[in-house]
SESEMAR-956453 format. One record per residue (C-alpha): x negated, y negated, z; residue in three letters. Coordinates in steps of 0.001 Angstrom, whole numbers, plus 500000, padded with zeros to 6 digits. Last residue first. Example, Ala and Ser with C-alpha at 12.3 -4.5 7.8 and 13.67 -1.06 7.14 Angstrom:
REM SESEMAR-956453
486330501060507140SER
487700504500507800ALA
//
This chain:
REM SESEMAR-956453
571865127762940051ASN
570956129927937346GLY
567389129155937357ALA
567620127826933673LEU
570491125720934519GLN
568691124014937317ARG
565640123648935195LEU
567850121902932539LYS
569485119835935179ALA
566022118750936641GLY
564674118155932837SER
567437115668932280GLU
568076113760935632PRO
564443113794936761ALA
564526112130940333ARG
568048112491940854LYS
568256116014939514ILE
565580117079941827VAL
567401115580944863SER
570695117036943606GLN
569077120640943556TRP
567781120167947046ALA
571034119068948257VAL
572511122093946564GLU
570356124331948237ASN
570665123075951587ALA
574644123556951030LYS
574396126992949865GLU
571912127863952739LEU
574341126270955243PHE
577367128254953899LYS
575201131436954049LYS
574066130787957656ALA
577844130196958643GLU
578784133612957282ALA
575778135374958655PRO
576209134394962319GLY
575804130918963846PHE
572610131828965563ASP
570963129270967893ILE
567582130172969095PRO
566167128643972313GLN
562901126575972957ILE
561901126828976498GLY
558209126671976117ALA
557851130287976803LYS
560649131124974044THR
558419128655971681GLN
555326130977972306ARG
557237134283971775GLU
558686132755968769VAL
555206131784967438GLU
553648135074968124ALA
556160136718966034LYS
555958134323963338ASN
552052134996963132VAL
552646138874963175ALA
555100138450960369VAL
552958135877958585ASN
550106138304957886GLU
552336140153955404ALA
552490136865953312ALA
548739136882953300THR
548608139743950709GLY
550348137650947922GLU
547557135165948258LEU
544914138057947880TRP
546793139479944914LEU
546763135894943236GLY
543018135347944077ALA
542329138925942385ASP
544421137718939170THR
542792134410939112LEU
538956135895939329VAL
540071138708936901LYS
541453136148934293ARG
537934134232934473GLN
536096137644934114ALA
538086138655931270ASP
537452135150929513SER
540267132499929507LEU
541689131667926081ALA
544704134018926728LYS
545505132284930179TRP
545480128868928421THR
547814129925925791ASP
549971131634928358LEU
550051128292930757ASN
548786129223934125VAL
550952129027937216LEU
550044129553940642VAL
552927129246943056ASN
553103128999946871VAL
556402129059948192ASP
557026127307951450ALA
559700128573953756GLY
563027127318954881TYR
566108128959956470PHE
565006130560959377GLY
567552133027960942PRO
568100131406963111GLU
568074127499964090LEU
565708126081966616ARG
566690124881970030TYR
565262122495972578LYS
562680120495970450THR
561513117052971808ALA
557988117855973438LYS
557769120971971091ASP
557630118774968257TRP
554019117908968847GLY
552786118430965131LEU
550794121639966028ASP
553446122869968473PHE
556203122785966059ILE
553976123784963090GLY
555258127239962562SER
558798128907962228MET
//
């Protein structure tokens, strides 16, 4: 939803697909042995930062609403093909993403996909 104006895409964008289909997930991963080796104070810093990060997701609702209004004023129109087509699109996008991962790392990518249940 965001970035269209920041990147200058508004000059060429006439339509946007709804519902939105892409969002960046931010993950913070810590090896369990490393986590156990941290002091209580260090774990608290990471835990508090994680809770803050989770809380920022709520802010995106207002940001996205304002972005939709801004795009509408700029003449960018939504296109919604309905739930069935959206599901097919997301399934195809998911498959393309997995194939890209597997192409770059055939063995570990395939194992990761299996673990993810995809």
